[in-house]
N, C-alpha and C positions, 0 to 999 in steps of 0.2 A: 637746645639748638635745633632749629627746624630746617627740614629739607625744602629746597625751593620747589615751587609748583612745576617748573619746567623739568627738573630732574625726576620728579614723581611721574610726570606724564611720560617721559622717555622710558622709565622703568616699566610702566604699564604697557607701553607699546612693545617693548622688548619681550616682556613675558608673553604677551598675546601672540607675537610672531613665533616665538619658540614653541608655544603650545600648538599652534597651527602647523608648524613645520613637523612636529612629532606626529600629529594626526595625519598629515600628508604622507609621511614616511610609512606609518602603519598601514595606511590605505594602499599605498603602492606595494608594500610587502604582501598584503592580503590579496591584491589583484594578481600579483606575480604567482602566489601560491595557488590561487584558483586557476590561473592560466596553466600552470604546470599540471595540476590535477586533470584539467580538461584535455590537455595534450596527451597525458598518459592514458586516459580513457579512450581517446581517439586512436592512439597508437595501438592500444590493446585490441580495439575493435577492428582496426585495419589488419593487424597481425592475424586475428581470428578469421577475418574474411579472406585473407591471403592463403590460409591453409586449405588444402584439398581434402575433402571428406570422402573416405572410401567406405562403402557398405560391405561388411564382411560377414558371411554366413558360416557359422561353425556347426559341425555335425553333432557335437555334444559338448557339455561344459564339464571339464574334468581336470584334476591336478596333473593328469597325463600331459596336458598342454601348457604346463607351467612357463616354458620360454615365451610363448605368445603373451601370456598375462604379465610377465615381467616387462616385456617390451611396451605394453600399455601403461602399466603402473609406474615404471621408471621414466616415462616420458620419451622413450626412444623414437616413437612415431612423431611426436611433436618436434623433436630435434630435426626430423626430416621434412617438417612442414606439412604433416598429415594429421588428420583426425580420423579415428576409427569408430564407425557406427556398427557395433557388434550385435549380432542377433543369433539366436539358437534355432537351428533348423534340423530336426531329428531325421537321421537317415541320409546316407550319401546320395541316394537317388533324388531325394528332395532338395538337397543342397545344389546339386548340379542343375536340376530343373530351375531353381531360383536364379542361378547364374545365366542360364540360357535365356530366360524370360526377361532378364534385366532387373529383377527385383533386388539383386545384390551385384556388386562389381566383382568380388572375389569370393571363391568358395574354399572352404577348408574341410577336407574329407579324404577318404581313401582314393588313390589314383585309379583303382579298378573301375570307378564310375566313369572316368574320362575315356577309358578304353572302350567301354560299352557304347558311349556316345559316338566316338570316332567310327567304330565298326557299324554303327547305325546309319552312317552316311550323312551326318549333320555337316553342312558346308562350313559354318563358322563354329567348329568344334572347340572343345576346351583343351588348353595346354597347361601342364603343371610347370610352375616356374620357381618354386622353392619348397624344400622339405623341412619337416620339423621332427617327426619321430621316425625311428628306424626299426621298430619291432612292435608287435602287438602289446597293448597295455591292459589287457583283460586279466582278471583273477578268476580262477575256478573256485566256485563256492559250493560246498556240500550242505545238504539239509541236515545231516547228522554229523556229529563230531567224529573225526577219524585221526587217530594219533599218528599212525604211520601210513600215510597215503601212498598208494601205488596206482599209476595210471591204468593199470589193468582192471582196477576196481570200477572203471567206467563201462566195462563190457556188460551189456544187457540193461544198462541204466539210461534214463531219459535226461538229456542235457538241453537246456534252453540256450540256443546259440545265436539267436538273432536272425535277420533276414537272409534268405537264400542268396548266395553269390556276393554277399557283402564282405568287406574285409574281416570283420570279426568271425564270421562263420567260415570263411576260407582259411583263415589262420588256425582256427580250431581243428579243422580237418587236417591241415598240414602238421599241426602239433601231434595229432593222433598217429599220422603216418611216421613221423620222426621217432616216436617212442615204440613203434612196431605194432600199432593197433589198427586193424581194418575198420574203416569208418562204418561199415555195414554191421559191425558188432556192437555199435553204440546207437541208441535211439536219439538221433539229432533232431530236435524240435525247432523248426524254422517258421512256425506258424505265428509266433508272437513278435510283434514289431519291437524294434530296439528300445523305444521309450517306455514300453510296458513290461519289460523283462522282470524288474523288481516286483511289481505288483502281482504279476502272474505267479511268480515263485512264492510270494507271501500267501497267495490264495490257495497254494497247494499243488501247483503244476510243476512237474519235474523233480528229479532227484538232485540235479546239479544245475547251476546257472553260471554263465560267464558275464562278469560285470566290470566296468571301469570304476576308478575312484572319482568322486567320493561315494558313489552308489554302493560299492562293495562293502566299505567299512560301515556305512549306514545300516545295511542289511544285517551285518554281524552285530552291531551295537544294539539293534532291536531284538536280537536273539533268534533270528530266523535262519542263520546259517553260519558256516565256518570256512574261512579261506584255506584251501588245501593245495593250490597250485598256481603257477603263472604261465599263461599261454605263450607270451612272448619269448620266454626262455627256451621253450621247446620248438617254436615255429621258425626262428631265425630272422636274419636282417632283410629288410626291404623298405622302400619308401611307404611307410604305413599310413601316415596322415601328412598331407601336403597342401599347398596353396595353388589354386587353379583360377583361370580366367578365360574368357573367350579369346580366340586367336586374334580377332580384330581389336579387342580392347588392349591387349598387350602391345600390338603394333602401333596403335594410336596413342598409347599412354606409357610408352616404354620407360621414360624417366621417372614417372610416378611409381610404376611397378618396381623399378630399381630402388627407389627410396624405401618402399615398403619392405623389400627384401633386406636392405641394409639394417632396418630396425629389427627384423627377425634375427639377423646374424648377431646383433648385440644381445638380444634376449638369450640366444643359445650360448653365447660366450659367458654371460652372467651365471647361468645355471651350472656351467662346467666349472667355474671358478669360485662358487659359493656353496656353503653347506645347506642342508635342508631347512635349518632354522632361519637363516638369512632370507632364503627364497620364500619361505612361508610368511615372513614378516612383510615382504614386498607385495605378495599377491593375496593376502588375507581378505582384502576388500572384494575380491572376486568370489569369495566363498563366505559370506556373512553368517551363514548358519552352521559353519564348521568350526570346531574348536581348533585353535592355532597349533596345539600340540599334536592333534590328530592329523591336521594338514601337513605338518612337518614329517610325520611318520609316513604318510602317503607319498610325499615327495622323495623321502629316503628310499622307499621301496622301488620307485621308478629310477632313481639314480643307481641303486645297487643292481638293477636289471639292465643298466646301460641302454635306456630307452630312447635317448635323444641323439640326434645328429650333432656333430661339432660345428658344422656350418650348414647353410641351406642348400649346399650343392648336392645334387642327386647323381650317384654313380650309375653308369649303364648296367653294371653287374647287379646292383640292387634291384633295378627295374626289371631285369630279366628274371630274377628270383621271384618277383611278384607274378610275372607272366607264366613261369613254370608252375606255380601253385594253381593258377587259373586254368592252365592246360590240363594239369593232373585232375582237376575237379570237373573237367569237360565244360567249363564256362568260356573257354577260349580255344579256337581251333588252331590258330597259328600266331606267331609273334607279330606284334605291331612294331614298326620301326621306332627306335628310341627317339630319334630327332624329330619325329612327327608329333609326339605328345609331350616331350620334355624340352624345355628351353631354360637352361641354367643361367639366370640373371647374375647370380653370384659366382664369381670365378675364383 
């Protein structure tokens, strides 16, 4: 029995139409997917362009500053619509110079540098708006192994302490004072700049050296020294490292500075509520040449020493403690008003 030509024709037409409908549907789906991809790319680019980039200059790169790196790695700055362009600028004097010149927007260093600038008469001086650490983060390293270290063993010895009148050197002097040692009984070497302390010690200069992590552990691992003490435990609490910016920048960009501070607050909260292993896993990308177990140990040492503030808020009493140290060291003649140099964005 044969199918009529008309029915065969109708079937061919139907098959052709169905085939082309399928092709059309696939094409529309393809176009829709391409459109969605393009929209996502454009949205991503727009989101990126909408973010505010802040140039941040840090005085050194250390596990001591774990809350900052947590804020970067956990995306807390991104949540606030910010991108951080982080650069290393060794020495608080160089950090503040970069802020004043406009090379960076925000400086991260010891507040003592902002006091020097204020007293120097700079009209658009620097103000500290958020804190991170509340005590010195240096470890005292001996060239020889000492099983039962006593601070009196420093008498008559040469100690590499960093730049004169910088926070590390000031805190070392204060630690000596608090353990009952006259600083004149110790040969405090301030001729070596901060970035060169390790290399100077390795080359044979000094009996002791003060270093932050990971430089301290690196020196020990290489067999050049032994950690025998913690400066921060002896020196006491103060706004040791904090964030500063020009007075005009804060006034003109208050909301941006507030968002920055909010991210720092989240970083501080994270390190308070997590152990050293969790923190190390978050910030390991900041220390690619450091073993994660070693990084965790460094972080534990800083946690055990109660090194970090719980919030970015800086207490007036802490600031006065810093000024007391500067006055005792003859680096400051009289107190600078708290509200002139500190503006607590975080309440």
